[in-house]
C-alpha positions in Angstrom: 77.8 86.4 -3.4 77.7 82.9 -5.1 80.1 84.0 -7.8 82.6 85.8 -5.5 83.4 82.6 -3.6 84.1 80.7 -6.5 86.8 83.4 -7.4 87.8 83.0 -3.9 88.7 79.5 -4.2 90.0 79.9 -7.1 92.6 82.6 -5.6 93.4 80.3 -2.9 94.1 77.2 -5.5 96.5 79.3 -7.4 97.9 80.9 -3.8 98.6 77.5 -2.9 99.6 76.6 -6.0 101.9 79.1 -6.3 103.7 78.3 -2.6 104.4 74.7 -3.5 108.0 74.5 -4.6 107.3 71.1 -6.0 104.1 72.4 -8.3 104.7 74.4 -11.4 103.2 78.3 -10.2 100.2 79.8 -11.8 101.0 81.8 -15.0 100.2 85.1 -15.9 97.5 84.4 -17.4 95.6 82.5 -15.1 95.7 85.8 -13.0 94.8 88.0 -15.5 91.7 85.8 -16.1 90.8 85.8 -12.1 91.1 89.5 -11.7 89.1 89.9 -15.3 86.7 87.6 -13.2 87.1 89.7 -9.6 86.4 93.0 -12.0 82.9 91.4 -13.9 81.6 90.5 -10.3 82.4 93.9 -9.1 80.4 95.6 -11.6 77.5 93.5 -10.2 78.2 93.6 -6.5 80.7 96.7 -5.7 81.5 95.5 -1.9 84.6 95.2 -0.2 85.4 91.6 0.2 85.1 91.8 -4.1 87.3 94.9 -4.5 89.9 93.1 -2.0 89.6 90.3 -4.4 90.3 92.1 -7.4 93.3 94.0 -5.6 94.7 90.6 -4.5 94.8 88.7 -8.1 96.3 91.9 -9.6 98.7 92.0 -6.9 100.1 88.3 -7.7 99.7 89.2 -11.3 102.0 91.9 -10.7 104.1 89.6 -8.4 104.0 86.9 -11.1 105.8 88.9 -13.6 108.0 90.2 -12.0 109.2 86.9 -10.6 109.2 85.8 -14.4 112.0 88.7 -15.5 109.3 91.2 -16.5 109.3 93.9 -13.8 108.4 96.8 -16.4 105.2 94.7 -17.4 104.9 94.3 -13.5 103.9 97.9 -13.1 100.7 98.3 -14.6 98.9 95.7 -12.5 100.8 96.6 -9.5 99.6 100.0 -9.5 96.2 98.8 -10.0 96.7 96.4 -7.2 97.1 99.6 -5.2 94.4 101.8 -5.9 92.4 98.5 -5.5 93.5 97.9 -1.8 93.3 101.3 -0.7 89.7 101.2 -2.3 89.2 98.5 0.1 90.5 99.7 3.0 88.4 103.0 2.8 85.4 100.5 2.3 86.5 98.8 5.3 86.6 101.6 7.4 83.1 102.6 6.3 81.7 99.5 7.9 84.4 98.7 10.7 86.3 101.2 12.3 87.7 99.7 15.3 91.6 100.4 15.4 91.9 96.4 17.1 89.9 95.1 14.0 91.7 92.1 12.2 89.8 93.0 8.9 91.6 96.7 9.2 94.5 95.6 10.3 94.7 93.1 7.3 93.4 94.8 4.6 95.7 98.0 5.3 98.9 95.4 5.3 97.8 94.2 2.2 97.9 98.1 0.4 101.3 98.8 2.6 103.0 95.5 1.1 101.8 96.0 -2.4 103.1 99.0 -3.0 106.6 98.0 -1.4 106.7 95.2 -4.2 105.1 97.7 -6.7 108.8 99.8 -5.6 110.8 96.5 -5.6 109.2 96.1 -9.5 110.2 99.7 -9.9 113.7 99.4 -8.7 114.2 96.3 -11.2 113.1 98.3 -14.3 115.5 100.8 -13.9 113.0 103.6 -12.1 114.4 104.4 -8.7 112.7 107.6 -8.9 109.4 106.1 -8.9 110.6 103.0 -6.4 111.0 106.0 -3.6 108.1 108.0 -4.7 106.0 104.6 -4.5 107.5 104.3 -1.1 107.3 107.3 0.0 103.4 107.2 -0.8 103.2 104.0 1.3 104.6 106.0 3.8 102.5 108.6 3.8 99.0 105.6 3.4 100.4 103.9 6.4 100.7 107.2 8.9 97.9 109.0 7.8 95.1 106.6 7.3 95.7 105.6 11.0 96.3 108.7 12.3 93.7 110.8 10.2 91.0 108.1 11.2 92.4 107.7 14.5 93.1 104.5 14.5 96.5 102.1 15.8 98.2 100.5 13.3 97.7 96.5 14.0 99.9 93.9 14.7 100.2 93.3 10.8 100.2 96.6 9.3 102.8 97.6 11.4 104.8 95.3 10.4 104.1 96.2 7.1 104.8 99.8 8.0 108.5 98.8 9.7 109.3 97.2 6.1 108.1 100.3 4.0 110.7 102.6 5.8 113.0 99.8 5.7 113.0 99.9 2.2 112.9 103.0 1.7 116.0 103.4 3.6 117.7 101.1 1.3 116.3 102.7 -1.8 117.8 106.3 -0.3 120.9 105.2 0.4 121.2 103.7 -3.4 119.9 107.3 -4.2 122.6 109.0 -2.1 125.4 106.5 -3.2 124.6 107.5 -6.9 124.9 110.6 -5.8 127.9 111.1 -4.4 129.7 108.8 -7.2 128.4 111.6 -9.4 129.8 114.2 -7.8 126.7 115.8 -6.4 126.7 117.6 -3.4 122.9 118.2 -2.8 122.1 114.8 -2.0 120.4 114.1 1.8 122.6 112.2 3.4 120.4 112.1 6.7 116.9 110.3 4.7 118.5 107.0 5.0 119.6 107.0 8.6 116.3 108.7 9.9 114.7 106.0 7.8 115.7 103.3 9.3 115.7 104.5 12.6 111.7 104.7 12.4 112.3 101.0 11.1 114.4 100.0 14.0 111.3 101.9 15.9 108.9 100.4 14.4 110.5 96.4 14.5 111.0 96.6 18.0 107.6 97.2 19.2 106.6 94.0 17.0 109.7 91.7 18.1 108.4 88.4 19.3 111.6 86.6 20.5 109.0 83.4 19.7 108.8 84.4 16.0 112.3 84.0 14.3 111.4 86.1 11.1 110.6 89.3 13.4 113.9 89.0 15.0 116.1 88.6 11.3 113.9 91.7 10.6 115.0 93.9 13.2 118.2 92.7 13.0 118.5 93.1 9.0 117.7 96.5 10.3 120.0 97.2 12.3 122.5 96.1 9.7 121.3 99.4 7.4 121.2 101.3 10.1 124.7 100.9 10.4 125.7 101.2 7.2 123.4 105.0 7.1 125.2 106.3 10.4 128.4 105.8 8.6 127.5 108.9 6.2 125.9 111.1 8.9 129.3 110.9 11.1 127.7 109.3 14.2 130.4 106.9 14.9 129.5 107.0 18.6 125.7 105.8 18.0 127.1 103.3 15.7 129.0 101.4 18.5 125.8 101.6 20.3 123.6 100.0 17.4 126.6 97.4 16.8 125.9 95.8 19.9 121.9 96.0 19.6 122.7 94.1 16.2 125.4 91.7 17.2 123.3 90.6 20.3 120.5 89.6 18.0 122.4 88.3 15.3 124.0 85.7 17.5 120.3 84.4 18.1 119.9 83.8 14.2 121.2 80.0 12.8 124.6 80.0 11.5 125.4 79.3 7.5 122.0 79.8 6.3 120.3 82.5 4.2 118.9 84.3 7.8 122.6 84.4 9.1 123.2 88.1 9.1 126.9 87.9 10.6 128.7 88.4 7.3 126.6 91.7 6.8 127.5 92.8 10.3 130.9 92.1 9.7 131.1 94.1 6.4 129.3 96.9 8.0 131.1 97.3 11.2 134.3 96.9 8.9 133.6 100.0 6.9 132.9 102.3 9.9 135.9 101.0 11.7 137.7 102.1 8.2 135.4 105.5 8.2 136.2 106.4 12.1 140.0 105.0 12.8 139.4 106.1 16.3 136.1 103.8 17.2 137.8 100.7 15.4 138.7 98.8 18.9 135.1 99.8 20.7 133.4 98.8 17.6 135.3 95.4 17.4 134.3 95.1 20.8 130.5 95.7 20.7 131.2 93.1 17.3 132.8 90.6 19.3 130.9 91.0 23.0 127.6 89.2 21.9 126.1 86.3 23.6 123.0 85.1 23.1 121.0 86.1 26.5 118.0 84.6 27.7 115.2 87.2 28.2 116.6 89.7 25.2 115.4 93.0 25.9 114.8 95.5 23.9 117.0 99.1 23.9 116.3 102.1 22.0 119.2 103.7 20.0 
């Protein structure tokens, strides 16, 4: 126990150092050393906390390598992290299968986020097919683990599952565009829209007006959904989504990295060019947005 607690303190120290822009980030060697320490501790005490500690150290190692410009090198520890998070999740279920348990929710969320980060590394390493496979695995892991064990996803894991579906939609859209440019006729035009629609559904559930990030995440997915609707010939639905997106984007701060107005305008311009008969309705939906009190959710 003492060895793991020492490792946990070192993990927190490195994590805080990584989060502080005024300090130099931990090196891959530091994360590797910590992962090795957890491996040694795991041989002596193969409990859930040590397994989770190993998974988190490997996850940070993978992200550090990716950030340092070595996405290919990030894949190995990233895959190991995903496997260890899976083991930690199953061990957690072994002693606490309460669907409301923060422990179950936290481990499942980490498992899903780690797979999303691994997929990003695969895409950056020039492996788009592997990126999609990883996100599909994350999607299935999230849904099968909750359904298979009778667990209702908690707030953290539900939010992570929304990210999985959003990122999968983006990856599927990139695959679709590559296929269209290559003259392929067997590309699935519906897949990106279906993933985006599911991401919208999930992110509506976790939307909290007091949480600006949840608002930005849903607005970002609305924009992605609009891009997808242009490929499946759904201009009428796109008008409704534009109205929802515009209402939410109007609540976000202007002129910051969180400002999605340019992306929304670009998506609407693309739809207007593709479906001129709906251009006026799309423009009205875009310009009619006014921040409202008590913003309410609407389904699409």
